C-alpha positions in Angstrom: 29.0 -21.2 -14.6 26.4 -20.3 -12.0 27.1 -17.2 -9.8 27.5 -19.1 -6.6 30.0 -21.6 -8.1 32.1 -18.6 -9.4 32.1 -17.2 -5.9 33.4 -20.5 -4.4 36.0 -21.0 -7.2 37.3 -17.5 -6.7 37.7 -18.0 -3.0 39.4 -21.3 -3.3 41.9 -20.0 -6.0 42.8 -17.0 -3.7 43.4 -19.4 -0.8 45.8 -21.4 -3.0 48.3 -18.5 -2.8 48.7 -18.8 0.9 51.9 -20.8 0.7 53.7 -18.3 -1.5 53.5 -15.3 0.9 55.8 -14.4 3.8 54.2 -13.4 7.0 55.2 -10.0 8.4 56.2 -9.4 11.9 53.0 -7.6 12.7 50.9 -10.3 11.1 50.3 -12.2 14.3 48.9 -9.1 16.1 46.5 -8.4 13.2 45.5 -12.1 13.1 44.7 -11.9 16.8 42.6 -8.8 16.3 40.5 -10.8 13.7 39.7 -13.3 16.5 38.2 -10.4 18.5 34.7 -9.6 17.1 34.8 -6.0 18.5 38.5 -5.1 17.7 39.2 -1.5 16.8 40.0 -2.6 13.2 38.1 -2.2 10.0 37.7 -5.6 8.3 35.6 -6.8 5.4 35.1 -10.6 5.3 33.6 -12.5 2.3 32.6 -15.8 3.8 31.3 -18.7 1.7 29.3 -21.5 3.5 28.1 -24.8 1.9 25.5 -27.1 3.7 23.4 -30.0 2.5 20.9 -32.5 3.6 17.8 -30.2 3.7 14.5 -32.0 3.7 13.3 -35.1 1.9 15.0 -34.0 -1.3 18.5 -33.7 0.3 18.6 -30.0 -0.7 21.7 -27.9 -0.5 22.5 -24.2 0.3 25.4 -21.9 -0.5 25.7 -18.6 1.3 28.1 -15.8 0.7 28.1 -13.6 3.9 29.4 -10.1 3.3 30.3 -9.0 6.9 31.9 -5.5 7.2 33.1 -4.6 10.7 33.5 -0.8 11.3 34.7 0.7 14.6 33.5 4.3 15.3 35.3 6.3 18.0 32.9 8.0 20.4 35.6 9.6 22.7 38.9 8.7 24.3 37.3 5.8 26.2 34.6 4.3 24.1 33.9 2.8 20.6 30.8 1.8 18.7 31.5 -1.3 16.6 29.2 -1.9 13.7 28.9 -5.5 12.5 26.8 -6.2 9.4 25.9 -9.6 7.9 24.5 -9.4 4.4 23.9 -12.9 3.0 23.8 -13.7 -0.7 22.1 -17.1 -1.0 21.8 -19.9 -3.6 19.7 -22.9 -2.6 18.0 -25.9 -4.1 15.1 -28.0 -2.8 15.5 -27.0 0.8 11.8 -27.4 1.5 11.0 -30.5 -0.5 10.6 -29.9 -4.2 10.9 -26.2 -3.8 13.2 -25.5 -6.7 16.1 -23.1 -6.9 16.3 -19.6 -5.3 19.1 -17.1 -5.7 19.3 -13.6 -4.1 19.7 -11.6 -0.9 18.7 -12.9 2.5 17.8 -10.8 5.6 20.4 -8.4 6.9 21.5 -8.8 10.6 22.9 -5.5 11.9 24.6 -5.4 15.3 26.0 -2.3 17.2 28.3 -2.8 20.2 29.3 -0.1 22.6 32.7 -1.2 23.9 35.5 0.4 26.0 38.7 1.0 24.2 40.7 -0.7 27.0 40.1 -4.1 28.5 38.4 -4.2 31.8 39.3 -5.9 35.1 41.0 -9.3 34.5 41.7 -8.3 30.9 38.1 -8.9 29.8 37.1 -7.2 26.5 33.4 -6.7 26.2 30.7 -4.9 24.2 26.9 -4.7 24.3 24.1 -3.0 22.3 21.2 -3.7 20.0 20.8 -6.1 17.1 18.4 -5.6 14.2 16.8 -8.0 11.7 16.1 -6.3 8.4 13.9 -8.1 5.9 15.9 -7.6 2.7 15.3 -11.1 1.3 14.4 -11.1 -2.4 12.4 -14.4 -2.1 10.1 -15.6 0.7 12.3 -18.8 1.0 15.4 -16.7 1.5 14.2 -14.7 4.6 11.8 -14.3 7.4 9.6 -11.5 6.1 9.9 -9.8 9.5 11.5 -6.8 11.1 13.2 -7.8 14.4 15.3 -6.4 17.2 16.8 -7.3 20.5 20.0 -7.2 22.7 23.4 -8.5 21.8 26.6 -8.8 23.8 30.1 -10.2 23.5 32.8 -10.9 26.1 36.3 -12.3 25.5 39.8 -12.6 26.8 43.1 -12.7 25.0 46.1 -14.3 26.8 49.3 -14.9 24.8 48.3 -16.7 21.6 44.9 -17.7 22.9 41.5 -15.9 22.4 38.3 -17.3 24.0 34.9 -15.9 24.6 31.2 -15.8 23.7 29.0 -13.7 21.5 25.2 -13.8 22.0 22.0 -12.1 20.9 18.2 -12.6 20.9 15.9 -11.3 18.2 12.1 -10.8 18.5 10.1 -9.8 15.5 7.9 -6.7 15.9 6.6 -6.0 12.3 6.5 -7.4 8.8 4.4 -9.7 6.8 1.4 -10.8 8.8 1.1 -14.2 7.2 4.7 -15.1 8.2 5.7 -16.8 11.4 6.9 -14.5 14.2 10.6 -14.6 15.1 11.9 -15.3 18.6 15.5 -16.6 18.3 18.5 -16.9 20.5 22.0 -17.0 19.0 25.1 -18.3 21.0 28.6 -18.4 19.7 31.2 -19.6 22.1 34.7 -19.5 20.5 38.3 -20.3 21.1 41.3 -19.7 18.8 45.1 -20.0 18.9 47.4 -17.7 16.8 51.0 -18.6 16.0 53.9 -16.1 15.7 53.8 -16.5 11.9 50.1 -15.5 11.7 48.3 -18.9 11.4 45.1 -19.0 13.5 43.3 -22.3 14.4 39.8 -21.7 15.8 36.8 -23.7 17.0 33.3 -22.4 17.6 29.7 -23.1 17.4 27.1 -20.8 15.9 24.1 -22.2 17.8 20.6 -20.8 17.5 17.4 -21.8 19.3 14.0 -21.1 17.7 11.6 -20.5 20.5 8.6 -20.6 18.2 9.4 -24.1 16.9 11.3 -25.3 20.0 14.3 -26.3 17.9 18.1 -26.1 18.1 20.5 -25.6 15.2 24.1 -26.3 16.3 26.9 -26.3 13.7 30.4 -27.0 15.1 33.0 -25.2 13.1 36.8 -25.8 12.8 38.8 -23.2 10.8 42.3 -22.5 9.8 43.3 -19.0 8.8 46.5 -17.4 7.4 47.1 -13.7 7.4 49.4 -12.3 4.7 50.3 -8.9 3.1 50.1 -8.0 -0.5 52.2 -4.9 -0.6 50.7 -2.9 2.2 47.3 -4.6 2.2 46.7 -7.3 4.9 44.4 -10.1 3.8 43.3 -13.2 5.7 42.4 -16.5 4.1 40.3 -19.1 5.9 39.2 -22.6 5.2 37.3 -24.9 7.5 34.8 -27.7 8.0 31.7 -27.9 10.1 29.4 -30.6 11.4 25.8 -30.2 12.3 25.5 -31.7 15.7 21.8 -30.6 16.0 19.5 -29.3 13.4 15.7 -29.1 12.7 14.1 -32.1 11.1 14.2 -30.6 7.7 17.5 -28.7 8.3 21.0 -29.3 7.1 22.7 -32.6 8.0 26.2 -34.0 8.3 29.2 -32.0 7.1 29.6 -28.7 5.4 32.5 -26.4 4.6 33.5 -22.7 4.9 36.0 -20.6 3.0 36.6 -16.9 3.5 38.7 -13.9 2.3 39.0 -11.0 4.8 40.4 -7.6 3.8 41.9 -5.6 6.8 42.3 -1.9 7.0 44.4 -1.1 10.1 44.6 2.5 11.2 
């Protein structure tokens, strides 16, 4: 069995145990923290995405995003939140008859400086730099460029609801001279609802605009998550579908899916 299929099968089998666990009283609070991208909570998501419809050969792509989130206390009032996205990619014929590639993609590293307490009106926010690190193991898996830019997030949590937006922009400044420069804006508006028994229903887009190609990519994601405890270890399981409302001419088309397992390490 190919490595990416093993990843998907493992994720699905873990999610099948959701119905057998009993939510703890504190589960809803932890689940709500997961809806906050800059919560003071160590979490390690393993997120699998599948998309298809690339190019004339109807290529497909599976990505395992490893996304550790680590808060670092600066003082009594401020945190730095480190958010890393390390993609492990398997893809077939995404650029015509381009064959199969498997390996690492480029790392996206964000650092948010954020107050420990919500601001006026209950607004939770953070801002800082974002970096693009060319760690791809194949030229079809990454940009070949070093990049950097600003990133920010703002959200509000009221009762069971969480809503907000995360954004960044990355410009390339170094890297392979024969590769196209990067100038890309990322926008992620999101809303979620968490029940008292730690189910979370969320809707977001992970839209990006490529200023070099003048092209939008807009996947709309709907996800359902359940937080459980195995002994003292909180774990969240997620499943969802997404639809590509806009994509480049040779980009993904139609429906895709997402599944994730997130390990939480509350203080």
